[in-house]
C-alpha positions as CSV (number, residue, x, y, z in Angstrom):
1,M,98.7,101.9,113.4
2,E,98.7,104.3,110.2
3,S,96.7,103.2,107.3
4,Y,98.4,105.6,104.9
5,F,102.0,107.4,104.5
6,F,103.7,109.5,101.8
7,V,107.1,108.9,100.0
8,K,109.0,111.5,97.7
9,S,108.4,110.1,94.2
10,G,110.4,112.0,91.5
11,Y,108.7,115.7,92.2
12,K,105.4,114.3,93.5
13,I,104.7,113.4,97.3
14,Q,102.7,110.0,97.0
15,K,100.1,108.6,99.1
16,I,100.8,105.1,100.1
17,L,97.5,103.4,101.8
18,V,99.0,100.5,103.6
19,N,96.0,98.0,102.8
20,E,97.0,98.6,99.2
21,I,100.4,97.5,99.5
22,I,100.9,94.1,97.5
23,Y,104.7,93.8,97.8
24,I,107.6,96.3,98.2
25,E,110.4,95.4,96.0
26,S,114.3,97.2,96.7
27,M,116.3,98.7,93.7
28,G,119.8,99.9,95.1
29,D,118.7,102.9,97.0
30,Y,115.0,103.2,96.1
31,I,112.5,100.7,96.6
32,R,108.6,100.4,94.5
33,F,105.9,99.8,96.3
34,Y,103.5,97.4,93.9
35,L,100.1,98.4,95.1
36,E,96.4,97.3,94.1
37,N,96.2,100.2,90.8
38,K,99.8,101.0,90.5
39,K,103.2,101.3,91.5
40,V,105.3,104.0,93.2
41,V,109.3,104.9,93.3
42,A,110.1,106.2,96.2
43,L,113.8,107.2,97.4
44,L,113.8,105.0,100.2
45,S,115.9,102.2,102.2
46,M,114.2,99.0,102.9
47,A,115.2,99.1,106.4
48,K,113.8,102.4,107.1
49,I,110.5,101.0,105.0
50,I,110.3,97.7,107.4
51,E,110.9,100.1,110.8
52,F,107.7,101.8,109.6
53,L,105.2,98.8,109.0
54,P,103.0,96.8,111.1
55,S,105.0,93.5,111.4
56,K,101.9,91.6,111.9
57,R,101.1,92.5,108.1
58,F,104.2,92.8,107.0
59,I,107.7,90.5,107.0
60,Q,110.7,90.7,104.4
61,I,110.6,87.3,102.7
62,H,114.4,88.0,100.6
63,R,116.6,90.5,100.7
64,S,114.4,92.3,98.2
65,Y,111.5,92.0,99.3
66,I,108.7,92.5,101.9
67,I,105.6,91.4,101.4
68,N,101.8,92.0,102.5
69,L,101.0,88.8,104.7
70,E,97.2,89.5,103.7
71,K,97.8,89.5,100.1
72,I,99.1,85.8,100.1
73,N,97.2,83.2,97.8
74,F,100.0,80.2,98.7
75,I,103.4,79.0,98.8
76,Q,104.8,76.4,97.3
77,N,108.4,75.5,97.8
78,N,110.3,78.4,98.1
79,I,108.0,80.4,96.0
80,I,104.9,82.7,97.3
81,S,102.2,84.0,94.9
82,L,100.8,87.6,96.0
83,G,98.1,87.5,92.8
84,Q,99.5,87.8,89.7
85,Y,103.1,88.2,91.1
86,Q,105.2,85.5,92.4
87,L,108.5,85.8,94.4
88,P,111.1,84.0,95.6
89,I,111.9,83.2,99.2
90,S,115.2,83.1,100.4
91,K,116.6,80.3,102.4
92,S,117.8,82.5,105.3
93,R,113.9,84.0,105.8
94,K,111.9,80.9,105.2
95,K,111.9,79.7,109.0
96,E,110.5,83.1,110.1
97,L,108.0,83.4,107.2
98,M,107.4,79.4,108.3
99,D,106.8,79.8,111.9
100,L,104.4,83.1,111.3
101,I,102.6,81.2,109.0
102,N,102.3,77.6,110.9
103,S,100.7,80.1,113.7
104,K,97.6,80.8,111.4
105,L,97.6,77.1,110.0
106,L,94.5,75.3,111.0
C-alpha cells in the first residue's frame, strides 16, 4: 500500500499522506480531503479516489463521503463521529459499514 499520493489542487501539486486522511467529501467535480492539519481541494472524482485507496482502511458511507476507518470515534444511529466531524451514513451503505465494524467487534 502506498503511504502517500499527489493531487492537483489549484496551481499546486499537493502531497497527501494516506494515514492523515480523516475523510473525503465529494463536491461535484471536486473532492475535499479533510486531513489532520489541513483541508485540500482537488479536481478528482469519488470513483477514482475510492479505487486508489486501500479498501481495508477506507469505506464510502454516503454518496458524498469516504471515511478512514481508523479515525472513527463512535457510531450512533445513522451518524458516524470522526474527531470533531459528524457525518451521515446512508441507508444503502449502512449494512456494508456495519458488517465491517461487526467483524472487528469484541
